[in-house]
C-alpha positions in Angstrom: 51.7 -49.6 62.6 53.3 -51.1 65.7 56.4 -52.4 63.3 57.9 -49.2 63.1 61.3 -50.5 61.3 63.2 -48.7 63.6 65.9 -49.1 66.2 64.3 -49.7 69.5 62.8 -46.7 71.2 63.3 -46.1 75.0 61.6 -43.3 77.0 62.1 -42.7 80.3 61.2 -39.2 82.8 62.2 -37.9 86.1 60.2 -35.8 88.0 61.4 -32.2 89.0 60.6 -32.8 93.0 63.7 -32.4 94.6 67.6 -32.3 94.3 68.7 -36.0 92.8 70.4 -38.3 95.1 72.6 -41.4 94.5 69.5 -43.6 94.7 68.5 -42.0 91.4 71.4 -42.4 90.0 72.7 -45.4 90.4 69.0 -46.7 90.3 68.1 -45.0 87.1 70.0 -42.1 85.4 73.5 -44.1 84.8 70.9 -46.8 83.0 69.5 -43.7 81.3 72.7 -42.4 79.8 74.1 -45.7 78.8 71.2 -46.4 77.0 71.4 -43.3 74.5 74.1 -45.4 72.7 71.9 -48.5 72.1 68.7 -47.1 70.8 66.6 -44.1 70.1 66.1 -42.6 73.9 63.5 -40.0 74.6 64.2 -38.6 78.1 62.1 -35.9 79.9 61.8 -33.8 82.7 58.2 -34.6 84.2 57.3 -31.2 85.8 53.6 -32.3 84.9 53.8 -35.3 87.1 55.6 -33.2 89.6 52.3 -30.9 90.3 50.9 -33.5 92.4 53.1 -32.9 94.8 55.4 -30.0 94.1 52.5 -26.8 94.4 55.4 -24.0 94.9 55.6 -22.2 91.1 59.7 -21.2 92.0 60.3 -24.3 93.4 59.5 -26.2 90.7 60.5 -24.0 87.7 64.1 -24.0 90.1 63.9 -28.1 89.8 63.1 -28.5 86.7 66.3 -26.4 85.7 68.3 -28.3 88.2 66.9 -31.8 86.4 68.6 -30.6 83.3 71.7 -29.6 84.7 72.1 -32.7 86.3 71.4 -35.1 83.4 73.7 -33.0 81.0 76.6 -32.8 83.9 76.5 -36.4 84.2 76.7 -37.2 80.6 73.6 -37.0 78.6 74.3 -36.1 74.9 71.6 -34.3 73.6 73.1 -35.3 70.3 72.0 -38.8 70.7 68.9 -38.2 72.9 65.7 -36.2 72.8 66.0 -34.5 76.1 63.1 -32.3 76.7 60.2 -30.9 79.4 57.2 -32.8 79.3 54.8 -29.3 79.3 56.8 -28.2 76.3 54.4 -31.4 74.7 50.7 -30.0 74.9 49.8 -32.9 72.7 50.8 -35.4 76.0 47.6 -34.0 78.0 45.6 -34.2 75.2 46.4 -38.0 74.4 45.8 -38.5 78.2 42.3 -37.5 77.8 41.7 -39.7 74.9 43.1 -42.7 76.9 41.3 -41.7 79.5 37.7 -42.3 77.6 39.2 -45.9 76.9 40.1 -46.6 80.3 37.9 -48.6 82.9 38.0 -46.8 86.3 38.4 -50.6 87.9 42.0 -50.7 86.5 43.2 -46.6 88.0 41.2 -48.1 91.2 44.3 -51.3 91.4 47.2 -48.9 91.5 49.3 -49.8 93.9 51.2 -46.6 94.1 48.4 -44.7 94.7 47.2 -46.6 97.4 50.4 -46.5 99.1 50.8 -42.6 98.7 47.3 -41.9 100.0 48.4 -44.5 103.1 51.1 -42.4 104.1 49.1 -39.4 104.3 49.5 -37.6 101.0 46.2 -36.3 100.0 44.8 -37.7 97.3 44.0 -35.5 94.0 42.5 -36.2 90.8 46.2 -35.7 89.1 47.4 -38.6 91.7 44.8 -40.7 91.0 44.9 -40.3 87.1 48.8 -40.2 87.3 48.7 -43.4 85.3 47.2 -42.1 82.6 49.4 -39.6 81.9 52.0 -41.5 82.5 50.4 -44.3 79.3 50.3 -40.7 77.2 53.6 -40.0 77.8 55.2 -43.4 76.6 52.2 -44.0 73.9 52.4 -40.5 72.6 56.3 -41.2 71.0 55.3 -44.9 70.3 58.3 -45.7 72.6 59.1 -49.7 72.5 61.1 -49.9 75.8 60.6 -48.3 79.2 63.0 -48.5 81.5 61.8 -48.6 85.1 62.2 -49.9 88.8 60.2 -52.7 90.0 57.7 -50.0 91.6 56.7 -48.9 88.1 56.4 -52.2 86.5 52.4 -52.3 87.1 52.4 -48.4 85.5 53.8 -50.2 82.6 51.3 -53.0 82.3 48.5 -50.6 82.9 49.8 -48.5 79.6 49.5 -51.9 78.0 46.2 -52.2 78.9 45.3 -48.4 77.6 47.3 -49.1 74.4 45.6 -52.6 73.4 42.0 -50.9 74.6 42.7 -47.8 71.9 44.1 -50.1 69.4 40.8 -52.7 70.0 38.3 -49.3 70.2 39.7 -47.7 67.0 42.4 -48.9 64.9 46.1 -50.1 65.4 48.0 -46.6 66.4 50.1 -47.9 69.2 52.8 -50.4 69.7 52.4 -52.7 72.9 55.4 -51.2 74.9 57.7 -53.4 77.5 59.2 -52.6 80.4 63.2 -53.0 81.1 63.6 -53.2 84.8 67.0 -50.9 85.4 69.9 -52.8 86.2 71.1 -50.5 88.7 71.3 -51.6 92.3 68.6 -50.8 95.4 70.4 -48.0 97.0 70.2 -47.6 101.1 69.7 -44.6 102.6 71.3 -43.1 105.7 68.9 -45.0 107.7 69.1 -48.2 105.9 65.7 -47.9 104.5 65.7 -47.4 100.1 67.0 -43.7 99.6 64.1 -41.8 98.8 63.3 -38.0 99.2 60.1 -38.8 100.9 62.0 -40.7 103.8 64.4 -37.8 104.1 67.5 -40.4 103.9 69.3 -39.1 100.8 72.3 -38.4 99.9 72.5 -35.8 96.6 74.7 -36.5 93.7 76.5 -33.3 93.9 76.5 -32.9 97.4 79.5 -31.8 98.5 82.4 -30.5 101.9 80.9 -30.6 105.4 77.4 -31.4 104.2 78.4 -34.6 102.6 80.7 -35.2 105.4 77.9 -35.2 108.0 75.2 -37.3 105.9 78.2 -40.1 105.1 79.0 -40.2 109.0 75.7 -40.2 109.8 74.9 -43.5 108.2 73.2 -46.3 110.5 75.2 -49.1 111.4 74.9 -51.8 114.2 76.3 -52.1 117.2 79.6 -54.1 116.6 82.9 -53.6 118.5 85.7 -52.4 116.3 87.9 -55.4 117.1 85.0 -58.1 116.2 84.6 -59.3 112.5 81.7 -58.0 110.9 79.5 -59.2 107.8 80.1 -56.5 104.9 76.4 -58.0 103.2 74.2 -56.6 106.2 75.9 -53.3 106.4 74.6 -50.1 104.8 78.0 -48.1 104.6 79.2 -51.1 102.5 76.4 -51.5 100.2 76.9 -47.6 99.3 80.8 -49.0 98.8 80.4 -51.3 96.3 78.7 -48.7 94.1 81.5 -46.1 94.0 84.3 -48.5 94.2 86.3 -51.0 92.0 85.9 -54.4 92.6 89.5 -54.5 93.9 88.5 -51.9 96.4 85.2 -53.6 97.3 87.0 -57.3 97.7 89.8 -55.6 99.9 87.1 -53.9 102.2 85.2 -56.4 102.6 88.3 -58.7 103.6 89.0 -56.1 106.3 85.0 -56.4 107.9 85.2 -60.2 108.1 89.1 -60.0 109.4 87.6 -57.8 112.5 89.7 -54.9 114.3 88.2 -52.6 111.4 85.6 -49.9 112.5 82.6 -48.5 110.7 83.9 -45.0 111.4 87.2 -46.1 108.9 84.3 -47.7 106.4 82.7 -44.4 106.4 85.9 -42.5 106.1 86.8 -44.7 102.9 83.1 -44.0 101.5 83.6 -40.2 101.4 86.5 -40.6 99.8 85.5 -42.6 96.6 82.0 -40.6 96.6 84.0 -37.5 96.2 86.0 -38.9 93.7 83.7 -40.8 92.0 81.5 -37.4 91.7 84.0 -34.7 92.1 84.5 -34.5 88.2 80.7 -34.4 87.3 80.2 -31.5 90.4 82.5 -29.3 88.2 81.1 -30.0 84.9 77.4 -28.8 86.6 79.1 -25.7 88.1 80.5 -24.7 84.6 77.0 -25.6 83.5 75.3 -23.6 85.6 77.2 -20.6 84.8 75.5 -20.6 81.3 72.0 -21.3 82.0 71.3 -20.5 78.1 73.1 -24.2 77.4 70.7 -26.0 79.1 67.4 -23.6 78.2 68.5 -24.4 74.4 69.0 -28.2 75.1 65.4 -28.0 76.8 63.7 -26.1 73.6 65.6 -28.2 70.7 64.6 -31.3 72.5 60.8 -30.4 72.9 60.7 -29.0 69.3 61.7 -32.9 68.5 59.4 -34.7 70.5 56.5 -32.3 69.8 57.3 -33.1 66.1 56.6 -37.0 67.0 53.6 -36.0 69.3 52.1 -34.2 66.7 52.9 -37.1 63.9 50.8 -39.3 66.7 48.1 -37.0 67.2 47.1 -36.7 63.9 46.6 -40.7 63.1 44.8 -40.9 66.9 42.8 -38.1 66.2 42.1 -39.3 62.5 41.1 -42.5 64.0 38.8 -41.5 66.9 36.9 -39.0 65.0 38.3 -35.8 65.6 39.4 -32.8 63.5 42.7 -32.6 62.3 44.9 -30.0 64.4 44.1 -26.3 62.8 46.6 -25.1 60.4 47.3 -22.2 62.1 48.3 -24.0 65.6 50.0 -26.9 64.0 52.3 -24.2 62.1 52.9 -22.6 65.1 54.1 -25.8 67.0 56.4 -26.6 64.0 57.8 -22.9 64.4 58.6 -23.5 68.5 
């Protein structure tokens, strides 16, 4: 069962917990869009996962739409990738329950992401604690082979592997053991030099523009080296962002200006502002166009959800049979296929 005889299947999700930023793009989205040409790509908007932190219904619904528009504007092709909402596949939480019954509590106790969030003051809920089980269900229900993640998610993939192996050993082999693939994107510094993250409030949104964008770029933290003095580009937050949006020749030229002296951080910020606008300007216009046609994004998600659910139901038929559960009632299965 593990050897599907198919092209590699990628699976990844993004939480609709706020507007996507440059860290999301260069750390993940850019690679996700490239991978749609390398194999079978399943990408979902993780609105169940977002419920651990976003509990305003209107905010969650709007953020879900925003993520869909962002991905489509940035180049996701629904003819190549299956793009859908997590909540459109109710078999996922069903599989999460089945997996929780073969998963030791000690495995979840060791989750460093959970410990980190609690240490930062987030109130621990069962949803947050059981997050790795739902993530495992997301991955395994589509019998995914490769999961592109950042370094902070590698442990969750290892836990998914443990859960898949536990199910296969307890019942019979249903799930391939997925591998992680580290996103090739650079680590993106935020305005304060820490990792760019919504939780740190230090982000530049992908589609930010005008005065809001200018204010953020000009507020990037730099050191106090005088204008006339040489500077080390490799220790500068502005330069780290510039190299993500500029050509190799432009990066080399700016590095030379840093080292020569007489080049201020204000000038570097202005150059960065221009390159961000040039890099994302066309995407911004496409996003505005898509936002004026909301039925298109909704149609993409609905079609993607139907395709994803068909895959999920095929897996759950095997899981139910292996675990001694009855098949899905025919009426429910028929309704799901029509949906």
